[in-house]
MIKE-951497 format. One line per 10 residues: number of its first residue (from 1); their letters; for each residue z, x, y of C-alpha. Coordinates in nm, 4 decimals, always signed. Each point is the difference from the previous one (the first is absolute). Layout:
BEGIN
NUM	a	Z/X/Y ~ ...
END
This chain:
BEGIN
1	mstttqtrra	+4.8469/-7.8971/+0.6005 ~ +0.0806/+0.1965/+0.2787 ~ -0.1986/+0.2734/+0.1373 ~ -0.0960/+0.2127/+0.2889 ~ -0.3564/-0.0990/+0.1659 ~ -0.1219/+0.3751/-0.1390 ~ +0.1350/-0.0537/-0.3564 ~ -0.1364/-0.3479/-0.0506 ~ -0.3613/+0.1025/+0.1205 ~ +0.0315/+0.2768/-0.2404
11	kiieildqer	+0.1096/-0.2061/-0.3019 ~ -0.3106/-0.2618/+0.1112 ~ -0.2479/+0.2896/-0.0565 ~ +0.1394/+0.1135/-0.3292 ~ -0.0153/-0.3348/-0.1202 ~ -0.3602/-0.0362/+0.1408 ~ -0.0480/+0.2975/-0.2142 ~ +0.0492/-0.2013/-0.3143 ~ -0.0911/-0.3513/+0.1041 ~ -0.3255/+0.0431/+0.2131
21	ylkiaglsql	+0.0374/-0.3501/+0.1748 ~ +0.3539/-0.1180/+0.1129 ~ +0.0813/-0.3223/+0.1860 ~ +0.1861/-0.0736/+0.3185 ~ +0.2114/-0.2388/-0.1196 ~ +0.0884/+0.2111/-0.3033 ~ +0.1016/+0.3152/+0.2402 ~ +0.1889/-0.2211/+0.2281 ~ +0.1979/-0.1820/-0.3015 ~ +0.0239/+0.3962/-0.1500
31	fgisqmsirr	+0.1812/+0.1258/+0.2894 ~ +0.1699/-0.2986/+0.1305 ~ -0.1679/+0.0432/+0.3593 ~ -0.2328/-0.2626/+0.1745 ~ -0.3577/+0.0079/-0.0568 ~ -0.0438/+0.0956/+0.3783 ~ +0.1859/+0.3104/-0.0796 ~ -0.1887/+0.0696/-0.2890 ~ -0.3404/-0.0104/+0.1703 ~ +0.1272/+0.2386/+0.2970
41	dlcqleeqgl	+0.0770/+0.2544/-0.3003 ~ -0.3845/-0.0869/-0.0936 ~ -0.1369/+0.0352/+0.3161 ~ +0.1117/+0.3340/+0.0256 ~ -0.0599/+0.1070/-0.3872 ~ -0.3545/-0.1658/+0.0781 ~ -0.0717/+0.2551/+0.3088 ~ +0.0870/+0.3011/-0.2032 ~ -0.2258/-0.1024/-0.2234 ~ +0.1963/-0.0867/-0.3212
51	lrrvhgglva	-0.0700/-0.2911/-0.0604 ~ -0.2176/-0.3010/+0.1217 ~ +0.1100/-0.3787/+0.0382 ~ -0.1888/-0.2491/-0.1492 ~ +0.0208/-0.3890/-0.0916 ~ +0.3334/-0.0597/-0.0336 ~ +0.1238/+0.3521/-0.0478 ~ -0.1250/+0.3625/+0.0117 ~ -0.1619/+0.2476/-0.2661 ~ -0.0316/+0.3509/-0.0299
61	tpllrlgldi	-0.2104/+0.2190/+0.1795 ~ -0.2372/+0.2645/-0.1724 ~ +0.2139/+0.2609/+0.2045 ~ +0.3540/-0.1326/-0.2114 ~ -0.2085/+0.0085/-0.2965 ~ -0.1576/+0.3359/-0.0060 ~ +0.2295/+0.1761/-0.2258 ~ +0.0161/-0.2920/-0.2538 ~ -0.3372/-0.1398/-0.1438 ~ -0.2708/+0.2206/+0.1674
71	hpefaaqird	-0.1620/+0.2984/-0.1077 ~ +0.1241/+0.3239/+0.1542 ~ -0.3523/+0.1001/+0.1558 ~ -0.0451/-0.3640/+0.1011 ~ +0.3276/-0.0300/+0.1924 ~ -0.0896/+0.3066/+0.1830 ~ -0.3067/-0.1440/+0.0917 ~ +0.1864/-0.3221/+0.1582 ~ +0.2533/+0.2603/+0.1780 ~ -0.2609/+0.2041/+0.1825
81	gyqekeaiar	-0.0723/-0.2065/+0.3134 ~ +0.1698/-0.3014/-0.1172 ~ +0.0513/-0.1941/+0.3437 ~ -0.3814/+0.0297/+0.0501 ~ -0.0952/-0.1370/-0.3480 ~ +0.2361/-0.2559/+0.0308 ~ -0.1505/-0.1000/+0.2914 ~ -0.3618/-0.0054/-0.1396 ~ +0.1391/-0.2128/-0.2896 ~ +0.1843/-0.2752/+0.2333
91	maaslvqpgd	-0.3200/-0.0257/+0.1470 ~ -0.2147/-0.0341/-0.3227 ~ +0.2534/-0.2251/-0.1609 ~ -0.0530/-0.2300/+0.3268 ~ -0.3021/-0.1131/-0.1235 ~ +0.1001/-0.1467/-0.3361 ~ -0.0043/-0.3763/+0.0404 ~ +0.1207/-0.2503/-0.2554 ~ -0.1989/-0.0645/-0.3251 ~ -0.1405/+0.3602/+0.0505
101	dlifdsgvla	-0.1286/+0.1946/-0.3325 ~ +0.0220/+0.3405/+0.0921 ~ -0.0548/+0.3621/-0.1316 ~ +0.2056/+0.2882/+0.0367 ~ -0.0922/+0.3277/-0.1045 ~ +0.2460/+0.2881/-0.0922 ~ +0.0122/+0.1883/+0.3088 ~ +0.2945/+0.0365/+0.2396 ~ -0.1094/-0.2267/+0.2910 ~ -0.1272/-0.2998/-0.2519
111	yltacslpgd	+0.3640/+0.0224/-0.1876 ~ +0.2066/-0.0010/+0.3657 ~ -0.2667/-0.2712/+0.1147 ~ +0.1738/-0.1863/-0.3408 ~ +0.3488/+0.0615/+0.1673 ~ -0.0593/-0.1026/+0.3095 ~ -0.1109/-0.3646/-0.1214 ~ +0.2158/-0.2538/+0.1715 ~ +0.2766/-0.2009/-0.1413 ~ -0.2003/-0.3594/+0.0210
121	llflgdltvi	-0.2870/+0.1595/-0.1793 ~ +0.2395/+0.1668/-0.3001 ~ +0.1413/-0.3297/-0.0190 ~ -0.2515/-0.2870/+0.0447 ~ -0.3321/+0.2017/+0.0691 ~ -0.1946/-0.0943/-0.3258 ~ -0.1029/+0.3165/+0.0023 ~ -0.1904/+0.1726/-0.2998 ~ -0.0060/+0.3912/+0.0245 ~ -0.2225/+0.2138/-0.2222
131	tnslpvalel	+0.1165/+0.3590/-0.0649 ~ +0.0130/+0.3088/-0.1777 ~ +0.2695/+0.1605/+0.1637 ~ +0.3371/-0.0308/-0.1356 ~ +0.2274/-0.0007/+0.3045 ~ -0.2400/-0.2812/+0.0992 ~ +0.0768/-0.1777/-0.2622 ~ +0.3918/+0.0928/+0.0007 ~ -0.0018/-0.1356/+0.3429 ~ -0.1687/-0.3104/-0.0153
141	apwpgvetil	+0.0595/-0.1141/-0.3261 ~ +0.3486/-0.1393/+0.0205 ~ -0.0904/-0.2457/+0.2870 ~ -0.0785/-0.3886/-0.0563 ~ -0.2763/-0.0186/+0.2121 ~ -0.1825/+0.2735/-0.1333 ~ -0.1978/+0.0451/-0.3352 ~ -0.0389/+0.3360/-0.0631 ~ -0.3097/+0.0909/-0.2413 ~ +0.0623/+0.3906/-0.1104
151	lggeypagre	-0.3395/+0.1551/-0.1534 ~ +0.0836/+0.1079/-0.3328 ~ -0.1151/+0.4024/-0.0530 ~ +0.1670/+0.3474/-0.0973 ~ +0.2723/+0.1441/+0.1680 ~ -0.0563/+0.3896/-0.0163 ~ +0.2443/+0.2649/+0.0463 ~ +0.0010/+0.1149/+0.3544 ~ -0.1568/-0.2915/+0.1652 ~ +0.1373/-0.1703/+0.2886
161	meltgpsvlr	+0.1526/-0.3395/-0.1302 ~ -0.3523/-0.1180/-0.0362 ~ -0.1690/-0.1440/-0.3100 ~ -0.3478/+0.1529/-0.0833 ~ -0.3048/-0.0115/-0.2590 ~ -0.2500/-0.1902/-0.1212 ~ +0.2606/-0.2923/-0.0728 ~ +0.0414/-0.0287/+0.3690 ~ -0.3534/-0.0472/+0.0300 ~ -0.0232/-0.2507/-0.2622
171	sleglhaekm	+0.2921/-0.1568/+0.1166 ~ -0.1520/-0.1009/+0.3449 ~ -0.2896/-0.1466/-0.1213 ~ -0.0432/-0.3681/+0.0890 ~ +0.2874/+0.0363/+0.2734 ~ -0.0784/-0.0720/+0.3434 ~ +0.1852/+0.0235/+0.3849 ~ -0.0207/-0.0893/+0.3348 ~ +0.1095/+0.3299/+0.1297 ~ +0.0865/+0.3422/-0.1282
181	flsvdaigvs	+0.2300/+0.2961/+0.1863 ~ -0.1302/+0.3132/-0.0850 ~ +0.1594/+0.2952/+0.0679 ~ -0.2356/+0.2873/+0.1032 ~ +0.0303/+0.3645/+0.0188 ~ -0.2384/+0.0647/+0.2787 ~ -0.2425/-0.1488/+0.2148 ~ -0.3241/+0.1334/+0.1402 ~ -0.3077/-0.1401/+0.2074 ~ -0.2456/+0.1002/-0.2366
191	ngailsndev	+0.2029/+0.0077/-0.3365 ~ +0.1997/-0.3406/+0.0568 ~ +0.2931/-0.0527/-0.1912 ~ +0.1221/+0.2729/-0.2385 ~ +0.2279/+0.0657/-0.3283 ~ +0.0500/+0.3413/-0.1279 ~ +0.1792/-0.0983/-0.3286 ~ -0.1924/-0.1100/-0.3502 ~ +0.0279/-0.3593/+0.0439 ~ -0.3037/-0.0467/+0.2235
201	elrrrmiaac	-0.1652/-0.2778/-0.2725 ~ +0.3030/-0.2050/+0.0008 ~ +0.0134/-0.0352/+0.3952 ~ -0.3675/-0.1052/+0.0039 ~ +0.0312/-0.2351/-0.2447 ~ +0.2972/-0.1335/+0.2165 ~ -0.1779/+0.0039/+0.3075 ~ -0.3060/-0.1990/-0.2148 ~ +0.2270/-0.2810/-0.1047 ~ +0.1582/-0.0367/+0.3199
211	akvillasgd	-0.1403/-0.2209/+0.3259 ~ +0.1221/+0.2301/+0.2666 ~ +0.1400/+0.3556/-0.0171 ~ +0.2800/+0.1011/+0.2432 ~ +0.0311/+0.4005/+0.0206 ~ +0.3553/+0.1418/+0.0796 ~ -0.0158/+0.3784/+0.1307 ~ +0.2303/+0.1553/+0.2753 ~ -0.1894/+0.1577/+0.3005 ~ +0.0123/+0.3678/-0.1470
221	kighveqtki	-0.2338/-0.0732/-0.2838 ~ -0.2840/-0.1081/+0.2076 ~ -0.3057/+0.2029/+0.0603 ~ +0.1118/+0.1794/-0.2931 ~ -0.3070/+0.1195/-0.2817 ~ +0.0650/-0.0426/-0.3470 ~ -0.2157/+0.0376/-0.2996 ~ +0.0283/-0.3976/-0.1797 ~ -0.1468/-0.2695/+0.2396 ~ +0.1426/-0.3608/-0.1336
231	lplsagctli	-0.0987/-0.2105/+0.3167 ~ -0.2467/+0.0092/+0.2668 ~ +0.1502/-0.1651/+0.2897 ~ -0.1740/-0.2556/+0.1582 ~ +0.0194/-0.3361/+0.1334 ~ +0.2208/-0.2569/-0.2142 ~ +0.2393/+0.3607/-0.0529 ~ +0.3837/-0.0001/+0.1406 ~ +0.1838/+0.3223/+0.1040 ~ +0.3393/-0.0046/+0.0607
241	tnlaapaefv	+0.1281/+0.3316/+0.1960 ~ +0.2616/+0.0799/+0.2027 ~ -0.0846/+0.1883/+0.3771 ~ -0.0245/+0.3361/-0.1428 ~ -0.3531/-0.0959/-0.0855 ~ -0.2859/+0.1794/+0.2362 ~ -0.1019/-0.2358/+0.2290 ~ -0.3741/+0.0656/-0.0223 ~ +0.0215/-0.0912/-0.3406 ~ +0.1719/-0.3100/+0.0272
251	ahlrshgvev	-0.2757/-0.1151/+0.3108 ~ -0.2535/+0.1483/-0.2980 ~ +0.1227/-0.1909/-0.2707 ~ +0.0182/-0.3521/+0.2302 ~ -0.3853/+0.0742/+0.1304 ~ -0.0660/-0.0431/-0.3556 ~ +0.1551/-0.3165/-0.0785 ~ +0.3397/+0.1140/-0.1616 ~ +0.2684/-0.1478/+0.1059 ~ +0.3112/+0.2482/+0.1081
261	ila	+0.3657/-0.1292/-0.0127 ~ +0.2073/+0.2774/+0.1980 ~ +0.3920/-0.0322/-0.1259
END
């Protein structure tokens, strides 16, 4: 199969739209070119944010899948400040170790963290993931190194790809994890980590079921005050944010024993 470089790269993206995971060796055979040439193609496409290389192959990034299996409003949240959110997510994913039991909430940053898990963990990580997020479950369930537990519940009209209701709370009973990745809507000095939606009780139950909470928030969310506090900021918490976070607030958190990681 003889193609120009541009056409070949477009075809790779077209195939990845449907397959989600492709092997380098298979692409080399398909296009009749060397694996080195394919790797150059993939390097260029990865720089454009259209795919991510993993163990022996490549996967589609969230940007590529936005119009496919993700709720339109959820997809819009991902697009808004994607580069900053991806940097936070990659930093968060670097904290995952082989054998970890993990909880992911249904927020955008938690989903992007799931998308950022490295290939060796996806294949051989022996991870257990607990979530009420349909996008997280769709992202991780196909991988052999991940056991995915999707908390059963209701999917009301208008919800952004998350299961809710009393059944979700019941299905969480008896489950435990080392780490939880929690997307928060705002963080205040006195208010702590804050959510503005109606699933506060579920997040509190998730927090109670894990040993370490890793908060995920872009810098522009810090210092704002909302109505519903979900978690006080104290020693033992970790916050992953970006350089837009106010320096004084970061210093305040660190002085109170909160680990702050800037992505």
